[in-house]
Each structure stands twice: as structure tokens, then as C-alpha cells.
N, C-alpha and C positions, 0 to 999 in steps of 0.2 A: 576555715570558712571566711574569715576576715580578708584573707589574701584574695579569695575569689571575688568578693565584693569590691575590693580596691582595683583589681585587674580584670574586671568583668569582660570588657571588649576583647582583651587579649586571649582570655580563656575561650570565648565564643569563636574567635578567629582560629585558634588552634584546633578546636573541635570541628569547625567547618572544614579545615584542611585535612584533618585526620579522617573524617567521614568521606570526603571527596576521594582521597587516595584509596580508602578501603572499598569504595564503590567500583574502582577500576578492576578490582579482583573479583567482586561478586557479580557485577553486571545484571542485577535484578531491579535496579532503580529505587530500592527502598532506602539505602544509605544516602543516595543522592537527595532524596526528599528530606531526610533528616538533616543533611548538610544545608539545604535551603532554609530550614527552620533555624538552624544555628546561625546562618548568615543574617536572618531577620533579627534574631536576638542580639547579634553583634552590633548592628546598626542602631538598635534601640539603646544599647549600652553606651555607644558613642554619643548619642543624643542626651545621655544623662538619666535614663530610666532606671528605677530601682531594680535590684537584682531579682526580686520576686516577680516583677513584671516581665523581665527578660525571659525568665523561665516559662511563664505563661505564654508569652509570644512564641517562644521556641516550640512549645507543645502545640499551640494552635496552628502555627504555620506548617509544622510537620504533618499534622493530621489532615489539614486542608490540602496540602500537596499530595499526600498519599491517596486521598479520596477523590480529588478532582483532576490532578495532572497525570499521575502515574498510569491510570487505566488507558487514557488515550495515547500516552507516550509509548506504552507497551504494545498497543495495537499497531501503531505506526512502525515501531521497531521490528516487530515480527512479521509484518505484512511485506511481502516482496512482490516483484513483478509476477504476473500470472504467466505460467509457462505453458505454451501450446506445443505438444510434441507430435511427431509423426504427421499423418495427413490432417489432423485437427487444426494445424496451423494454416491450412489452405482455406478454411471456411471464412467467407467474407472477401476473398480475393476475386479479381475479375479475370476472365479468360475469353478466348475467341473461339467461336464455333467453327470446327473444321468440316464436320459432316452433319447434315440435318438431324435435329433431335425431335423426337415425338414419343408419345407414350408407347406406341407399338414398336418403334425402332430406336434402339439406343444409338446415340450419335457419338461424336468425338469432339473434344475441346483441347485447346492448347492452354495449359495452366502452369505458370511458373517454369516455363521451359520444358514441360513434359506433356505428353498426350494422355488424356484420361477418357475413359468411357463416361458418357453423360446421359442423364435422363432429365426431363423437365420436372421441377418441383411441383408445379401445377399440371396435373395430367391432361388438362383440356387444351393446352397450348402446343403449338409447333414452333420451333426456333430454327430459322434458316441459317445456312453457312454464312460466315462473315460477321454475324452479330456478336456483340459483346454481352457476356453473361456474368452473373455473380453467383458464386458457389454458396449455397445455403446449407448444404448438408453433404456428408460423405459417408456412404455405407459400403464397407468392403473396398472394392476398387472402382466404385461408381460414384461420380459426383452428381448431386441433384442441384440443378441450376435454374435460375430465373433470368429472363432478359433484362438488361439495364435499359431504362427508358432513354430515348434520344430526343433532343430538342430539335424540332424541325425549323429551318430558316424561313 
């Protein structure tokens, strides 16, 4: 125990490195938070804090990191880009009307290089050929669209 008191910062440095390397194998961020606490204790030992205080700082910093940092770090680590597959990736894209679209007559649009059957999302409007539309929904092989407003000069 006397050796630990005399070589406190070296002990904390070794524990920090050991926990950091072990984290590389576990990848659950618990050991990384403990390594952070050991790093705080090492800095305190370098500044001349008594061994008992460094142990308390290790425990406090580790618990704080586990409670405050780890949850948000895990959320960011496990969150990836949202994947849109199939025709769902076309929602929000713009297309050009090839044939008049109304509630009674399904029209055609050119969307991402392909022709699609289209109906108006709002059943009360008619969209003429040549207008630009935005895809709001796709059901089966039919795109439900709404005209993109134009700024008149």
C-alpha cells in the first residue's frame, strides 16, 4: 500500500492505459468511462492530492461519465444514417408532369429518369403537363404529387 501512495500517478496512468486497451475489446464504453476517471485521478495525484482523494475523484469522475456522457455517446454511436429503400427514397423528390394529372385521370410524371403513374395528393387540383411536382407519397406504382409553387417575374 505504501508503494501505491508513493507512485500514485504512475499507478493511475497504468490503470488508465489498461482500461483504455480493454475498452478496445469490449466496445461498450463502460471501461472508457472508468479510464476517464483514472485519468482524472492521475492528474490529481500529479498535483499532489492525497491517495484517498484520488480514489474519491476516480469514483466520482467515473460515475459522472457513466451517467452523463455514456448515454449520449451510445446514442450517437448506434445512430446511423436513415436508409430509404425502394420507392420510399423518391418521396420528396421533384419530377416533371408528362401527361395531365387530375383526380379522375391518372397522369404520368418523369421522376429520377423513370416514368411513373401519378395522381394529385390534393384531389381538388389539376396539374398540367410541363409543371414541376413534388412527390409526397407513393402507393404501389402510383406517385401522389403536389405542384411546386413558381415565383412569377
